[in-house]
C-alpha positions, 0 to 999 in steps of 0.5 A: 272546083273543076274550073279552079283546078283547070285554071291552076293547071293552065297557070302551072303549064304557063309558068313551066313554059316560061321557065323553059324559055328563060332557063329559069335564071340559069343562064342563056345557054340553050341547046347547042348555042353558047351566048357570049356577051361583049362590048364590040368597041375594043379593037383588035379584040372585038369590033363590028365589021361587015363580015365577022367570024361570028355574024358582024363581030370580029377580033381576037376575042370573037375568034377565040369564042368561036373556037371554044364553041366549036371545040365543044360541039356548039355554036357561038352567039354574041350579045353586044352591050355596054361594058359596064352592063356585061357582068350584070347581064351575066348574073341575070342569065341573059348571057352565058359568058363574057369575053370582052378584053376583061381583066380578071380582078379580085373585085370582079372575082367576088361576083363571077368565076374567071377562066384560065388567062388567055392574054396578058396586056398592059395600059399605055398612053396615047398622046400627040406626037409633039406631046411633052408627056413621057411618063404617067406622072406627067399627066398630073396637070393634063386633061385625061380621057379614058373609056368608062369601065375599062382598066385605064379608068381604074388606073387613072383613078388610083393615081388620083387624077381627074379625067373624062370617061367615054363609052367608046374608045373611038370617042376618047381618041377623037377628043385627043385628035381634035385637041380637046384632051391631052392623053388617052389611057387604054390597053396597049393592043387597042392603042396600036389600032387607034394610032395606026388609024389616026396620023399624028399620034404616038404611044407612050409606055410607063411599065413602072406605073402600069402593071400587066393585066390578065384577060379571062372569060367570065361565067356565072359563079358556080357554073363549073360545067361551062367553065371546064369546057372553056378552060379546056379549049383555052388551054388547048389553044394556048398549047398549040399556039392558036391564041398567039397566032390570032393575036399577031394576025389581028394586031398586024391587020389593025396596024396595017389598015 
């Protein structure tokens, strides 16, 4: 009995230790660190660079994440992963929040809670300068490229067009540059970056076909404590113009490169 009791006591201690290390599924937030999940393939919102605002990560979203953490007396950490994996990682407690140029859709709201909107964007088409595509309807018989999981993919699906999806925006744009597709559908701010980086491309807008979308930060369902902290920071940055300044700064830097 004594050996059994001692063994059970040891096992209980191990389980309690494991729960402490993993937060028992309650999220990755530990102490004074808040871990944001992102997909650093979406400039100017998030990308990898040699000297970012959070380690090697930079962009509008990363600067916002850093200010949210610091405004709450915390430190921001970043986990970079594929876009489609972000909400799964959030639900599994691997990360505390998702900031990745993510649109707050009704479908996503079924599984996560979203913060106050911090950025409003729209989808556009990137084409070659001599392209005859002038509206979304002109894509009907064209080869279309999108980024897997991005809003552009959803828009093209809703239009009933066939397309090829890539994991990175750079891969989709290189298909266009190399003449392997006719058009890339992607967020407007990111499109400006890619057009600035690649000669011979232009942006085509079609407000009638592409509605505006609202970017927000996702947290686990019911995590009101963290959501309140994030919302307070976002509302402050919206009120004092910080987010607008960041958007202008990073967009101008992207188009100037």
